[in-house]
MOPAC internal coordinates of N, CA, C and O (Angstrom, degrees):
PM7 1SCF
backbone

  N    0.0000 0     0.00 0     0.00 0    0    0    0
  C    1.4896 1     0.00 0     0.00 0    1    0    0
  C    1.4847 1   108.18 1     0.00 0    2    1    0
  O    1.2310 1   122.57 1   -36.43 1    3    2    1
  N    1.3438 1   112.68 1   143.57 1    3    2    1
  C    1.4474 1   120.07 1   179.50 1    5    3    2
  C    1.5661 1   110.75 1   -70.83 1    6    5    3
  O    1.2310 1   120.19 1   -22.81 1    7    6    5
  N    1.2662 1   117.24 1   157.19 1    7    6    5
  C    1.4650 1   123.34 1   171.82 1    9    7    6
  C    1.5343 1   112.25 1   -52.67 1   10    9    7
  O    1.2310 1   120.42 1   -40.16 1   11   10    9
  N    1.3135 1   116.80 1   139.84 1   11   10    9
  C    1.4758 1   121.09 1  -175.86 1   13   11   10
  C    1.4683 1   112.55 1   -57.83 1   14   13   11
  O    1.2310 1   120.00 1   143.82 1   15   14   13
  N    1.3703 1   117.60 1   -36.18 1   15   14   13
  C    1.4745 1   119.36 1   177.68 1   17   15   14
  C    1.5034 1   113.16 1   -67.94 1   18   17   15
  O    1.2310 1   119.43 1   146.48 1   19   18   17
  N    1.3265 1   118.69 1   -33.52 1   19   18   17
  C    1.4232 1   124.75 1   176.42 1   21   19   18
  C    1.5159 1   109.85 1   -66.76 1   22   21   19
  O    1.2310 1   120.64 1   134.62 1   23   22   21
  N    1.3306 1   116.38 1   -45.38 1   23   22   21
  C    1.4379 1   121.53 1   178.62 1   25   23   22
  C    1.5204 1   109.00 1   -60.92 1   26   25   23
  O    1.2310 1   119.93 1   135.60 1   27   26   25
  N    1.3242 1   117.75 1   -44.40 1   27   26   25
  C    1.4347 1   122.41 1   179.37 1   29   27   26
  C    1.4888 1   113.33 1   -58.59 1   30   29   27
  O    1.2310 1   121.04 1   136.91 1   31   30   29
  N    1.3283 1   115.62 1   -43.09 1   31   30   29
  C    1.4783 1   122.71 1   177.22 1   33   31   30
  C    1.4910 1   111.44 1   -59.83 1   34   33   31
  O    1.2310 1   120.58 1   135.15 1   35   34   33
  N    1.3497 1   116.49 1   -44.85 1   35   34   33
  C    1.4681 1   123.42 1   178.76 1   37   35   34
  C    1.5025 1   109.15 1   -59.84 1   38   37   35
  O    1.2310 1   120.05 1   133.93 1   39   38   37
  N    1.3227 1   117.50 1   -46.07 1   39   38   37
  C    1.4778 1   121.57 1  -179.25 1   41   39   38
  C    1.5393 1   110.50 1   -59.30 1   42   41   39
  O    1.2310 1   121.37 1   134.21 1   43   42   41
  N    1.3128 1   114.99 1   -45.79 1   43   42   41
  C    1.4564 1   122.00 1   178.36 1   45   43   42
  C    1.5060 1   112.46 1   -60.09 1   46   45   43
  O    1.2310 1   120.29 1   136.58 1   47   46   45
  N    1.3221 1   117.05 1   -43.42 1   47   46   45
  C    1.4499 1   123.74 1   177.87 1   49   47   46
  C    1.4821 1   110.15 1   -63.02 1   50   49   47
  O    1.2310 1   119.92 1   133.65 1   51   50   49
  N    1.3218 1   117.75 1   -46.35 1   51   50   49
  C    1.4381 1   117.75 1  -178.84 1   53   51   50
  C    1.5027 1   112.45 1   -66.30 1   54   53   51
  O    1.2310 1   119.76 1   140.35 1   55   54   53
  N    1.3454 1   118.06 1   -39.65 1   55   54   53
  C    1.4258 1   120.41 1   175.32 1   57   55   54
  C    1.5054 1   112.28 1   -61.26 1   58   57   55
  O    1.2310 1   119.87 1   136.84 1   59   58   57
  N    1.3160 1   117.85 1   -43.16 1   59   58   57
  C    1.4868 1   121.66 1   179.64 1   61   59   58
  C    1.5557 1   109.47 1   -63.67 1   62   61   59
  O    1.2310 1   121.45 1   135.45 1   63   62   61
  N    1.3181 1   114.83 1   -44.55 1   63   62   61
  C    1.4400 1   120.02 1  -178.52 1   65   63   62
  C    1.5756 1   110.88 1   -58.89 1   66   65   63
  O    1.2310 1   120.72 1   147.83 1   67   66   65
  N    1.3330 1   116.23 1   -32.17 1   67   66   65
  C    1.4253 1   122.76 1   177.91 1   69   67   66
  C    1.5740 1   113.29 1   -82.26 1   70   69   67
  O    1.2310 1   122.27 1   172.44 1   71   70   69
  N    1.3334 1   113.26 1    -7.56 1   71   70   69
  C    1.4457 1   118.63 1  -179.23 1   73   71   70
  C    1.5217 1   111.67 1    67.52 1   74   73   71
  O    1.2310 1   119.88 1  -142.96 1   75   74   73
  N    1.3248 1   117.84 1    37.04 1   75   74   73
  C    1.4268 1   120.93 1  -175.28 1   77   75   74
  C    1.5396 1   110.04 1  -112.19 1   78   77   75
  O    1.2310 1   121.02 1   -25.87 1   79   78   77
  N    1.3381 1   115.65 1   154.13 1   79   78   77
  C    1.4062 1   122.43 1   170.43 1   81   79   78
  C    1.5274 1   110.95 1   -87.11 1   82   81   79
  O    1.2310 1   119.49 1   -11.57 1   83   82   81
  N    1.2933 1   118.57 1   168.43 1   83   82   81
  C    1.4542 1   119.36 1   176.00 1   85   83   82
  C    1.5076 1   110.33 1   -57.19 1   86   85   83
  O    1.2310 1   120.72 1   135.52 1   87   86   85
  N    1.2831 1   116.23 1   -44.48 1   87   86   85
  C    1.4749 1   121.58 1  -179.18 1   89   87   86
  C    1.5117 1   113.27 1   -58.43 1   90   89   87
  O    1.2310 1   121.87 1   134.60 1   91   90   89
  N    1.3379 1   114.02 1   -45.40 1   91   90   89
  C    1.5005 1   119.96 1  -178.61 1   93   91   90
  C    1.5535 1   110.43 1   -62.40 1   94   93   91
  O    1.2310 1   120.65 1   133.78 1   95   94   93
  N    1.3575 1   116.37 1   -46.22 1   95   94   93
  C    1.4205 1   118.88 1   178.07 1   97   95   94
  C    1.5197 1   113.05 1   -64.26 1   98   97   95
  O    1.2310 1   121.28 1   135.01 1   99   98   97
  N    1.3318 1   115.15 1   -44.99 1   99   98   97
  C    1.4456 1   119.63 1   179.81 1  101   99   98
  C    1.5095 1   111.27 1   -59.92 1  102  101   99
  O    1.2310 1   120.70 1   134.71 1  103  102  101
  N    1.3256 1   116.27 1   -45.29 1  103  102  101
  C    1.4656 1   120.56 1   177.74 1  105  103  102
  C    1.5268 1   111.55 1   -58.76 1  106  105  103
  O    1.2310 1   122.49 1   135.33 1  107  106  105
  N    1.3199 1   112.83 1   -44.67 1  107  106  105
  C    1.5141 1   118.67 1  -176.73 1  109  107  106
  C    1.5432 1   111.26 1   -63.81 1  110  109  107
  O    1.2310 1   118.78 1   148.67 1  111  110  109
  N    1.2572 1   119.92 1   -31.33 1  111  110  109
  C    1.4409 1   119.96 1  -179.50 1  113  111  110
  C    1.5512 1   112.28 1  -106.39 1  114  113  111
  O    1.2310 1   120.81 1  -170.65 1  115  114  113
  N    1.2992 1   116.06 1     9.35 1  115  114  113
  C    1.4761 1   123.19 1   173.60 1  117  115  114
  C    1.4937 1   111.20 1    58.94 1  118  117  115
  O    1.2310 1   120.12 1  -128.04 1  119  118  117
  N    1.3972 1   117.38 1    51.96 1  119  118  117
  C    1.4260 1   123.58 1   169.63 1  121  119  118
  C    1.5263 1   108.97 1  -131.08 1  122  121  119
  O    1.2310 1   120.78 1   -11.37 1  123  122  121
  N    1.3108 1   116.11 1   168.63 1  123  122  121
  C    1.4694 1   118.50 1   178.99 1  125  123  122
  C    1.5204 1   109.24 1   -78.00 1  126  125  123
  O    1.2310 1   120.46 1   -24.31 1  127  126  125
  N    1.3562 1   116.72 1   155.69 1  127  126  125
  C    1.4176 1   121.65 1   175.34 1  129  127  126
  C    1.5847 1   109.61 1   -60.99 1  130  129  127
  O    1.2310 1   120.71 1   140.81 1  131  130  129
  N    1.3321 1   116.24 1   -39.19 1  131  130  129
  C    1.4668 1   115.88 1   179.50 1  133  131  130
  C    1.4841 1   112.96 1   -63.86 1  134  133  131
  O    1.2310 1   120.00 1   144.12 1  135  134  133
  N    1.3197 1   117.60 1   -35.88 1  135  134  133
  C    1.4771 1   120.54 1   178.83 1  137  135  134
  C    1.5600 1   108.71 1   -63.30 1  138  137  135
  O    1.2310 1   120.89 1   134.61 1  139  138  137
  N    1.3197 1   115.90 1   -45.39 1  139  138  137
  C    1.4919 1   118.42 1  -179.91 1  141  139  138
  C    1.4962 1   110.73 1   -63.10 1  142  141  139
  O    1.2310 1   119.79 1   138.46 1  143  142  141
  N    1.3331 1   118.01 1   -41.54 1  143  142  141
  C    1.4332 1   121.38 1   178.14 1  145  143  142
  C    1.5496 1   110.82 1   -59.66 1  146  145  143
  O    1.2310 1   120.30 1   139.26 1  147  146  145
  N    1.2788 1   117.03 1   -40.74 1  147  146  145
  C    1.4779 1   121.96 1   179.16 1  149  147  146
  C    1.5364 1   110.60 1   -64.13 1  150  149  147
  O    1.2310 1   120.71 1   140.25 1  151  150  149
  N    1.3209 1   116.25 1   -39.75 1  151  150  149
  C    1.4439 1   120.90 1   176.76 1  153  151  150
  C    1.5419 1   111.07 1   -65.43 1  154  153  151
  O    1.2310 1   120.81 1   136.14 1  155  154  153
  N    1.3292 1   116.06 1   -43.86 1  155  154  153
  C    1.4424 1   122.42 1  -178.83 1  157  155  154
  C    1.5191 1   113.65 1   -71.25 1  158  157  155
  O    1.2310 1   120.11 1   157.16 1  159  158  157
  N    1.3132 1   117.40 1   -22.84 1  159  158  157
  C    1.4664 1   117.44 1   178.96 1  161  159  158
  C    1.5451 1   109.52 1   -99.98 1  162  161  159
  O    1.2310 1   119.85 1  -175.40 1  163  162  161
  N    1.3195 1   117.89 1     4.60 1  163  162  161
  C    1.4750 1   121.22 1   178.05 1  165  163  162
  C    1.5141 1   116.17 1    73.27 1  166  165  163
  O    1.2310 1   121.31 1  -165.50 1  167  166  165
  N    1.3697 1   115.11 1    14.50 1  167  166  165
  C    1.4425 1   117.19 1   177.80 1  169  167  166
  C    1.5276 1   114.36 1   -82.78 1  170  169  167
  O    1.2310 1   121.10 1   164.43 1  171  170  169
  N    1.3395 1   115.51 1   -15.57 1  171  170  169
  C    1.4341 1   119.83 1   177.74 1  173  171  170
  C    1.5238 1   109.58 1  -149.39 1  174  173  171
  O    1.2310 1   119.77 1   -29.73 1  175  174  173
  N    1.3083 1   118.04 1   150.27 1  175  174  173
  C    1.4611 1   122.80 1   175.37 1  177  175  174
  C    1.5326 1   106.66 1  -108.42 1  178  177  175
  O    1.2310 1   121.45 1   -46.07 1  179  178  177
  N    1.3172 1   114.84 1   133.93 1  179  178  177
  C    1.4628 1   119.43 1   179.84 1  181  179  178
  C    1.4946 1   114.44 1   -69.21 1  182  181  179
  O    1.2310 1   120.89 1   -33.29 1  183  182  181
  N    1.3038 1   115.91 1   146.71 1  183  182  181
  C    1.4616 1   119.71 1   176.20 1  185  183  182
  C    1.5102 1   108.00 1   -73.80 1  186  185  183
  O    1.2310 1   120.72 1   -12.88 1  187  186  185
  N    1.2965 1   116.23 1   167.12 1  187  186  185
  C    1.4791 1   124.18 1  -169.50 1  189  187  186
  C    1.5552 1   110.79 1   -54.65 1  190  189  187
  O    1.2310 1   118.44 1   134.51 1  191  190  189
  N    1.3011 1   120.58 1   -45.49 1  191  190  189
  C    1.3950 1   123.23 1  -176.02 1  193  191  190
  C    1.5767 1   110.13 1   -60.61 1  194  193  191
  O    1.2310 1   120.35 1   139.51 1  195  194  193
  N    1.3247 1   116.94 1   -40.49 1  195  194  193
  C    1.4614 1   120.52 1   178.59 1  197  195  194
  C    1.5191 1   111.00 1   -72.24 1  198  197  195
  O    1.2310 1   119.19 1   141.89 1  199  198  197
  N    1.3602 1   119.16 1   -38.11 1  199  198  197
  C    1.4443 1   121.58 1   174.63 1  201  199  198
  C    1.5304 1   110.39 1   -55.13 1  202  201  199
  O    1.2310 1   120.47 1   133.87 1  203  202  201
  N    1.3268 1   116.70 1   -46.13 1  203  202  201
  C    1.4359 1   124.72 1   178.77 1  205  203  202
  C    1.5296 1   112.72 1   -57.54 1  206  205  203
  O    1.2310 1   121.91 1   132.42 1  207  206  205
  N    1.3367 1   113.95 1   -47.58 1  207  206  205
  C    1.5011 1   118.56 1   178.19 1  209  207  206
  C    1.4917 1   113.37 1   -64.97 1  210  209  207
  O    1.2310 1   120.88 1   141.36 1  211  210  209
  N    1.3180 1   115.93 1   -38.64 1  211  210  209
  C    1.5048 1   118.43 1   177.85 1  213  211  210
  C    1.4979 1   110.31 1   -67.23 1  214  213  211
  O    1.2310 1   120.48 1   135.78 1  215  214  213
  N    1.3019 1   116.69 1   -44.22 1  215  214  213
  C    1.4887 1   119.45 1   180.00 1  217  215  214
  C    1.5278 1   110.77 1   -62.42 1  218  217  215
  O    1.2310 1   120.20 1   138.85 1  219  218  217
  N    1.2886 1   117.22 1   -41.15 1  219  218  217
  C    1.4648 1   121.18 1   178.05 1  221  219  218
  C    1.5543 1   110.70 1   -63.92 1  222  221  219
  O    1.2310 1   121.12 1   135.69 1  223  222  221
  N    1.2954 1   115.47 1   -44.31 1  223  222  221
  C    1.5109 1   119.53 1  -179.29 1  225  223  222
  C    1.5099 1   110.14 1   -61.71 1  226  225  223
  O    1.2310 1   119.67 1   137.39 1  227  226  225
  N    1.3398 1   118.23 1   -42.61 1  227  226  225
  C    1.4740 1   123.66 1  -177.86 1  229  227  226
  C    1.5289 1   111.40 1   -85.42 1  230  229  227
  O    1.2310 1   119.48 1  -179.01 1  231  230  229
  N    1.3417 1   118.60 1     0.99 1  231  230  229
  C    1.4156 1   122.54 1   179.63 1  233  231  230
  C    1.5356 1   114.18 1    53.44 1  234  233  231
  O    1.2310 1   121.57 1  -130.74 1  235  234  233
  N    1.3810 1   114.60 1    49.26 1  235  234  233
  C    1.4098 1   120.75 1   175.37 1  237  235  234
  C    1.5088 1   108.62 1  -144.38 1  238  237  235
  O    1.2310 1   120.21 1    -1.01 1  239  238  237
  N    1.3026 1   117.20 1   178.99 1  239  238  237
  C    1.4692 1   122.75 1  -179.55 1  241  239  238
  C    1.4996 1   110.61 1   -82.64 1  242  241  239
  O    1.2310 1   121.30 1   -26.55 1  243  242  241
  N    1.3242 1   115.12 1   153.45 1  243  242  241
  C    1.4622 1   120.63 1   171.40 1  245  243  242
  C    1.5395 1   109.95 1   -57.82 1  246  245  243
  O    1.2310 1   121.05 1   137.96 1  247  246  245
  N    1.3041 1   115.59 1   -42.04 1  247  246  245
  C    1.4840 1   119.98 1  -177.26 1  249  247  246
  C    1.5279 1   109.97 1   -60.62 1  250  249  247
  O    1.2310 1   119.66 1   138.65 1  251  250  249
  N    1.2738 1   118.26 1   -41.35 1  251  250  249
  C    1.4600 1   121.15 1  -175.64 1  253  251  250
  C    1.5316 1   111.75 1   -64.05 1  254  253  251
  O    1.2310 1   119.45 1   154.64 1  255  254  253
  N    1.3073 1   118.65 1   -25.36 1  255  254  253
  C    1.3854 1   121.91 1   177.63 1  257  255  254
  C    1.5322 1   114.01 1   -91.66 1  258  257  255
  O    1.2310 1   121.51 1   134.53 1  259  258  257
  N    1.3310 1   114.72 1   -45.47 1  259  258  257
  C    1.4500 1   121.49 1  -167.99 1  261  259  258
  C    1.4861 1   117.92 1  -104.13 1  262  261  259
  O    1.2310 1   120.13 1   166.41 1  263  262  261
  N    1.3440 1   117.35 1   -13.59 1  263  262  261
  C    1.4400 1   119.87 1  -171.60 1  265  263  262
  C    1.5680 1   115.92 1  -128.60 1  266  265  263
  O    1.2310 1   119.53 1   170.66 1  267  266  265
  N    1.3027 1   118.50 1    -9.34 1  267  266  265
  C    1.4343 1   118.03 1  -179.98 1  269  267  266
  C    1.5386 1   113.76 1   -99.41 1  270  269  267
  O    1.2310 1   120.10 1   180.00 1  271  270  269

């Protein structure tokens, strides 16, 4: 698994590329804004179910966000 800060940066980049706010992305994947902020700042790693929802939302693989 990649470093939590690297994962957070990838999530921020994907969200920015989609032109979304934290709220919009959090709502789209059915998580709280605070949870998404924790993932983006590297303070917490998402559990598998959330990883899957984020990858589906951003139309990419789980591995491309969390493991490369």
